[in-house]
N, C-alpha and C positions, 0 to 999 in steps of 0.2 A: 480563414473560413469560420463563419459564425454558425454554429449548429442551430437547427430549428428546435426551439424549446416550448414545451407545453406542460404547465404545472397543474396538479390536481390534489385532492385530499382523499386519503383512505378512510375507511369506516371508523377507525379509532382516532382520527385527527392528524395522523402523520402525513407529512408532505411527500408527494411523489412527482418526479419530473421526467418526462420523455424527451430524449434527444434524438432527432431524426435526421437521416442523410438527405431526404427529399425536402422540398419546399412546401408540399401540400399541408393543409391544416390537419392537425391530429384530432381524431375522435377519441376522447379520453376514456369513455365508458364510466360506469358507476360501480363502486365497490359496495355490494349489497350484503356483505358478510356481517355477522353479529360478532364483534370483537370486544374483549375486555379492555379497559384503559391500559395504556402503556405504563409499566412500572417505573417510578421516578425515585426510587430509594437508593440509587447508587451513591456511594460515598468514597472519599479518598482519605487515607491516613498517612501522616508524615512519619517516615522511618528515620529516627534520630541517629542510627548507627551509620547509615549510608547517605543521609540527607537527600532522600528521594520520596516522592509521592507514590503510594500504592493504591490503585483503584480496586474497589470492592463492590461487586454486583451479584449478590447471591441469587437473584431471580434468573440469572443466565443459566442456572442449572436446568431450567425447564425449556431451554431453546431446542429447536428442531435439530435432530441428530440423524444424519445419513438416511433420509427417507428414500423409498423406492422411486425410480424415475417417474412413474405415473402419478406420484404424489409430491412432486417437486414444487415448493412454494415460489420459486423464481421463474418458472415457465409461465407463458401467457395464460390467461384464463380462456376456457373454451370447453365445448362438449359437456356443459353442465357443471364443470369444476371451476371453482373460484380460487385464485391464488393471490399473492401479494401484488400482482400486476393485472389490473382490470381489463386491459386491452387484449385482443386476440393475437397481436403481433407487436414487435418493437425492434428498433435498432439497438439503442442503449437506453437504459432506464436507471434512475437513481431514486432511492427512497430512504427515509429514516428507518433505522434498524428497529425491529419490533422488540428486541431484547438488548437494549443499549447499555454499554458500560458507562457512557456519559450522556447526560440529558439536559436540555435547556431548562427543564422544569424540576431538576433534581432538588430533593428536600430531605434533610436528615431525619425529620420526624422524631426528634428527641434523641437520636443515636449519639453515643459518645464512647470514648475508649477507656475511661476510668484510669488514665495514665497521664501524668503531668507533662511528659515529654512528647506525647503523641497527639498532635493536633488532628482534629477531624473536621472535614469540610464536605459540603455537598459536591458531588462530581458533576459540576456544571460544564456542559460542552455539547457535542453532538456526534453521533455515529451514523454513518450512511452506508448503504449497500449500493454497489455499482454493478449492474448486470451488463456484461459486454455484448451479449447476443441473446436472442430469443431461442436459439437452437441449443437444446440441452446437450447435444453430443459434441459440440465444438469446444475449442479452447482458444485462448488469445492467439496462439500460433496459427490457427486456421483462419483468422480474419483477413480480409483483403486490406491492402495499404490504406484505402479510403476509410474503411471501417475502423482500422487501428488509429488513424488520424482523428477520427471522431472521438474515440475514447480519450486521446490526449487532450482534445479540446474540452471534453467533459471534466477531466482532472483540473484543467486550468480554470474553468468556470466555477467549479465547486471550491477551489482554493480561494478564489477572490471572494465568493459569497461567505464562506465560513470564516475567513479572516476578519470579516466585519462583524461577526457575532460578538456581543458584549462578553468579555472575560476570556475569549479564546486567545491563546498565546502561540499555538503551533498547529499546523494542518499537516496530516500525514496520510498520503495516498499509498495503498499497498494492495498486492494480490498474493494469496496463498493458494497453491494448487497441489492436490494429492492428499489422500487419506493419511499417508505416512507423515505428512507435515502437520497434520491436525485439522484438516478441512472437514467440516461437518455437512456441507452441501456441495454436491459435485457439479452443479450448474456453473458455467463459466462466469465468474464474478470476482470482484475485489471489494475493498472497503475503504472508507475514509474516516479517520478519527480527528476531531477538532478538540485538542487538549486545552485545559485551563492552566497549563504549566508548560515549561520547556522540558522535553524528555531528557532522561539521564545521558543517553548516547549523544544527543545533540549538544548538551552542555559540555560534555567532555571533549567533543570534537572542536567546539568553539574555543575552549581553553587551550587545546593543542595549537589551533590556528593563531591565537593571540601570542602564545609562547614563541612560535616560529617567526612571527612578525617582529617580535622584540629581538630575537637572535639574529635574524637575517635581513629584515626589512621587506621580505617577500610575502607572497600569498601562498599558504601551505598547499592548497589544492592545485593551484596553477603549477607549482614546483613539482608536485607528485606526478601530474600529467606529463610535464616536460621530461621528467626522468624516465617514466615508463616508455614514452615514445622514442627517446634516445636509445634506451636499452633494446626495445623492439621485441625481445623474446617472450614477453607476456602479453603483448597486444594481440587480440583475437580478430578484431575488425575495426575499421575506421572509414569515415567518409569526410566530405568537406566540412561537416558541422559537428560530428560526434566521433569519439574514440571509445572503444570498449576493450578492457584488459582485465586479466587476472591479477589482483594486487599482489605485490611481492611478499606481503605478510598475511596472506589469506588465511582465515580461520577455518573455513568450511571446505569439505572435499571438492565441491565445485562452487566457485564464487567468481562473479564477473561484475565489474563496476563500469557504468556508462557515464561519461562526462560530455557536456557540450563544449566545443572548442572555445566558444565565447563565454566568458564568465557572466552568468546570470544567477540570481538567487532563488527563483521559484519558477514553477511550470508556466504561470501566466506571462513571465518575462520572455519566453521563447517566441521568436517571430515565426511566420508561416513557413519559411524555408527550413528552419530548424525543426519544426514539428513534423514536416514531411520527411526529412532525413531521419528523424528519430523513429518514425513508423517503419521505415525500410530496414534500418540496422537492427532494431529490436526484433522484428519478425525473422530476420536472418539468424540472429543469435538464438531465438527460441527454437527454430528448426534444428540448428546444430545441437542444442542441448538434448532434444528428443532423439537425435540420432546417436548420441554418445553411448547409450546402452540399448539402442533399438527398442525403446519403450518410453512412454511419457515420463518426463523427469519431474518428481515432486520438487517444488521450489517456493521460495518467498521472494517477491520483488518489492523492494522498499524504496520509496522516493524520499531522499533527504533534501528538504528545502528549508530547513532552519525555522527559527521562530518568526512570528509576524513582525516583531521589531528587531532590527539588527543595527543598533546605533554605531557599533564599532566596525561595520562593514566587513564581516568575517565569513559570510555565507557563500557557498558555491553549490548550486543545484547538482545532484547526481543520483543515479539509480544504483542500488546494490541488489544484485540477484544472487541467491545462494541456495544450495541444495544439501540435504543430509545424506543423499545416496553416494556411497563411496566406491561401490562396485555394482555390477548388474544384480547381484544377489545379496548385497550387504548394505545396511544403513549405519550411519554414524549416530550413536547415542551419546549424549553429554554425560560423561563419566565423572568420577570424583573430582579430578582437577578442574574440569570445565564447570560442573554444577556447583561444586563446593567453594572453589577459589576464583572462578572466572578466568582461569589460566588455560588457554586452548592448546591442545596438541593436535596438529593437522596430520591427515592421513595420506597426503600426496603433495609433492612439490608443485608450487604454482606454475613453474616453467613447463612441467610435464602436462598439467591440465590444459594450459594455453595451447601447447602444441597439438594435443588431441582435438581440441575444439577447432583449431584451424584446419586440421586434416579432414574432419568429418564434413 
């Protein structure tokens, strides 16, 4: 399915793209707001102790924070109120973040660290917002299969486009839901980061995959999936094209990994049948998660699709969904071991969590 795309420009020059389920031509509307220029002073600094890039965007302190429903910037424009979306309705819309951590126009403007071991670079890249629905009261779990499939197609479209941006090394699609998880806008939406580097987690995962290949000659992710399916006790759901399971070494109180049965490296590589099957199994799992404690579960859903270049053929697309809620009335906070040392202590056995998700 090829979504119907219509691109336009917002008042401050940012790109906005409508993705529609129907085939009719889209009336984009005009953004008549008076907006200041987008801040492009984002920078990144090299941490020599961990050999990782750290992004710094001080202007994000001024970003919109938990506005009331009638002042939501992601709802359609209408009734005399103008938002980030000029149209009075939409299916899915994508636009450049007004408060970006990464920007194609990033400029250091003379900034430096005054430290011989800490390199400073402009944080060149792109940050996009993906609004899943014009209905403020809905969540991803409330979408129809056709609408969820449209979001998947949007992720694929943007991955292709952003992978072509000069300097981008990795494209990360993700959703955060719930104030407890740190969400500052309650409208159903996700984000996409186009990084100018390969992220620390991906680098470490690729190193593990390379080590596994040297030891066994096999593919790490394929072998993990096969082991989980053989064990069975942590598998939550599967269909012809996908399998979802609680990983045996889960870090979070609730954590589920989704893998395509066919090894692909990125969302655009999924064929039509795999995208349809993903929409179905994902909606099913989201519904189970919300029934776990009879309330909306705060979560982060993170797509791992590796760097743009994968010369050693180590990548395997998968989705990691996790929540900090460890009980109906309790949240897991990262305490000393997790925050200070990165050594996780889990609050529930993965087998118990998987069983509860199957039962609900």
